[in-house]
N, C-alpha and C positions, 0 to 999 in steps of 0.2 A: 547192653544196650540192645532192645527188642525193636527192629526194625518191622514197622507197622505202615499197611495200606487201608485206605477205604475204597470200596466200591460201590459207588451209588451215593450221590449227592443230593437226595431229597430231605424232606423235612427230618425225619429220624437221624440223619447222619449229623444233624446240629445237636442231638444229644450225645452222640458219640465222639466227635472231635473235640470239644473241650476237654474231656476225659483224657483222651490220647495225650493231648498237647499239655495238661497239668501234670502228667507222670514224669519224673526225670529221668527213669529208667527206659523212656520208650522214645522213639523216634518215628515220626511220620514221614516217610520215605517217598509216599506216593498216593494221590487219588486217582479214582477214575469214574467218568460220566460219559454216556454218550451224546450229552447236550454240549457241545463244541464251545457255545458261548462262556460256558462257566471256566473255561481254559485263563481267562483275563483274570478271574479272582485269585490266580496261583501263581502269578508272574512274580519273581523275584522273591518268593517265600522261603524258597530252598526245598519245597516240595514238588515234586515232576508228575504234572498232569497227563492223564492218558484217556483216549476215548473208547480204548478197548483193552479189557482187561486181560484178554491172552497174550497181547503185544506188554503189558505191564508184567504178567508173571514169567515172560521171557525175558525181558531185561533187567527186572530188578531183583535183587537177592533179599528175599523177604522171610521174616519168621511166622508174621501173622497178617491176616486179611480182614477187615472187617465187611460183611456181606450185607448191605443196606438196599437193596434191591428190590423192585416189585415182587409178589410173591412166585409167580412162574418161572422166575428166573434164579432162585434160591438153590434148588438141588444142582442145575448146570454150574453156576458159578461156583458152589462149593466144591463139587467134583473136580472141576477144574484146578482149583488151589491145592485140593487133596493130592492128586495127581502129580503134582509139583512138589508135594511134601512139606507144604506150607499150612500151618494152623489156621483154624478159622473161627472167628466169633461172629455167628449167624444170627441175625434178626429173625422173630417170629414172623411169621409161623414156620414149619419144616418146609412147606411148600404151598401150592395151590389147592392141593386134594391129598388125599389118602394114599394115591397109589405112588404118587411122586415122592411124597413122606416117608413109606416103606423103603422106596429107593435109596433113599438118603441114610434110614437106618442100616440098609445092608451095606452101603459105602462106607459108614462108619465101622460096622462090624469086620469089614474087611480090609480097613487100612488103621489099625491098631495102633501104628506108630505116630499117625497125627490125631491132634486132638482138634475136636469139632465142640464149641460150648453154644448152645441154645441161649438165647435172651428172653429167658424167663424170669426176669429181673425181680418181679414180686415176691418172689420166694425169699429174697433178701431183705424183705421190710421188716423192718423193728417188731411191728405189730403181728405180723404173719410168723416169723421166727417164736415170738413169745407162744403165740396161740398154738403152735404144733407143739412146743414144749408140755404147755399147760394138757393138751389131750393127750400125749403120750404118757404123761406121768401116772395116768391111771386113776388120781385121785377123783376124778368127776364121774367116773365111770365110762361107759360106753356112748360111741356117738348115736344119737337118734335120728337126727335131723340137720339139714344143711339148706342154707339160702344165699343165692347168688345174686345180686341185682345190679345191673349197668344201664343207668338211664342219662344218656349222654344226647348230644344236638350235633348234627352235622349240617351245614347248609347246602343248597342245590350246588353252588361255588365250588365245594369240596371235591365234587366229582368232575364238573366242569374244568377245573384248573388241571387234574390229573384223571383223564378219563379211565385209565386203567382200572382206577379202584372199583369202577361200576361194573365191570366188565368179568363174566364168569371165567372167561378163558383166560385172564391173567389175575383177578384177584383171588379166584376160587369160591368167592361168597362175600360176605358183608358185615354187617354188626359182630356176628361170632368170631369171624377169623382174623379179622382187623380190630376192633374195639374192645370184645369180651373173651379172648382167649385165655387171657391171664387167669381170670376168673374160673373159667372151666378148669383150667390146670390147677389152681389153689382147691377148687372144691374134690377132684378126684385125688389130690393128695392128702386130704385130711378124711375122707371118706373111704378111700379104697377101692378095690376092684369094683366095678360096676357089674351088676345083672343085666339091667334092661333099662331103656328110655323108651319114652313117649314124648315125641315133640312135634311143634310146629312151629314155621318160619311163614313171614307174609312180606310184604311192600305197602307201609301204609302211607307214605309219601309219593306226591306226583313228582318224582324226580327223573323219569326215564332211564332208571338203571336197571339192570339185569338181577342184581344181588339183594338180599334180603336185608331191611332195614329194622327188623323186629324177629326175635327170636323169643321162644319159651319153651321149658322142658321139664317133665316129672321124671327123678331118676330115683331108679330102685337101687341100691348098693347091697353086695352080696351079703354084708354083715346085718341086713335087715333096716339101716337106715336110709330114710327118704330124702330127697332133695329137689329143692325147686330152683331152676334157673331162669333169669328172664332178662333179656338185655333189647334195647333199641336206642336209636339215634334220633327219637322223633320228641324226643323232651324240649322243653323250651330252654334249657341251659344244660351245660355239663355238671350233673349230679353226682356227688361222691358215689363211689362204689361201694356196696355193702356186702359184706361176707358174714354171716351168722351162723353159728354153731350150736345145735344142742345137744346136751349130755344129759345122761340119767341124774348127774346130781348138779348141772350148772348150765347157764348160757352166756356164751360170749359173743361178741359183735364188734367187728371192724367196720367203722365208720367215720368220715371225716379224717381220716387217715390216723385213728386212735381206736386203742383196742379196750373194751369196756366189759364189765361182769356184772351180773346181778348178783348181789348178797342175800344172806338168809332174811334179810328185812324186805327184800325186793326192792333194793335201791342200787341204782346204777354207779359202779365205781371205775374210775379210770386207772388202767394198769401200765399203759405205755402207749408212747406217740411217735409215728414215724418222723423221718426226717424229710423235708419237703423241698421241692424246687421252687423257687420264685416265678412269677410271670403267669402269663395265661395258660401254660400247659402244667401246672402245678398237680392236677388230678393225674398226670404219669408217675409221680412218685419219685423218690431220688435214689434208687438203687441201682440204676444202670453202671453208675461209678463204682459202686461197690463190686457187683459181678464183674465188669470188664476188669479193674485191677486184682481180683481175685483170679481171674483167667490167667492175667499176666503172670502171676506168681506160681500157677500151675506150670506154664510154660518154663519158667526159669528153675524151678525144683523138679520138674518132670513129675507131677503127681496128678491123679486123674478127680479129684473131688469136685468137679465143677458140672455143670448140667448138661450132660449126654443129649444127643439127638434122641436117642431111646427113650429118655425121658421125657420129650414133648410130644411123642405118639400118643398117649392117652388123651390129649386134647384134641387131635384131630380126629381120633376115632369117635369122640363124643359128637362133634361137629358132624362128621359124615353120618353116624345114626342118628341124630336128630334131622338132618335133611332128608335122610331115608324115611324116617317115620313121618314126617309130613308128607310127603309124596304118596304112602299107600295108607296113612290114616291108621295105622296099627303100631304098636309096641315094637322094638326091635331089641331082640336079645343080643347081649354083647358076647364075644368072644372070649374065652378064657385065656 
């Protein structure tokens, strides 16, 4: 039986908790949140509530902790777990900025006996798994272009209810690090090493926040492919994320959770569809459960084919480059 705890009981924990509770090989031993009023929700559940994760780590015998905290606390909480020899399933992003993200990579490298899995769960979507397979088959030639679009909506109340989301000191950014980091991650997985980026970020909404609500970038990959990235929370609603890949002999698009191809007659053909979540968060996809349960199996079998911290670094490097490019209004050359 894997003994598990969750640190941070905000919105994203509501995706993790049902997965944990549905796994017969997992026991939810403890939860932790600084908001003491949440304690009442866990009375008589058999799960111990803590307001301090350091106390939790000192008192409980745990195999894995899910870190679901605001971005600026990711490195600190994961470090505390790793130092106790506890495996970690950490929500994205690595941390609020590239500097702390690199510290997290170094933490992983110096503690190889402890597993840290990053929640880049969209890599497990059926559509993306199939897309990778098609691209890597070589049947359609080399990748020549990539397009990633995220056009969502967040009301002013989204930031008013949880002010940390709009603060650079705690969130580290807006639409890129919070809503569209998964799209950046998938683009670099397909496109490969990035040579240079020219990007622009802006605040188009009158929300009195410090973070960007809109971002765009022209991405030049080392293999010659070009990428277009656009993300915003200024849309009228949460539209489907779109990822389109152009190859020498084909074009594939993931949209509305469906992978399609354009055949030789110019007609659109459906290849595969993702599993979906029901309810208002349908656009999150349903692969959290796949990745979480896969990580549990890695813990049980002592294997390492999960999404490592180092795997999440390229997306953070892309965000950092886009921000810097916007600031100096020039291309940013990416380090090899």
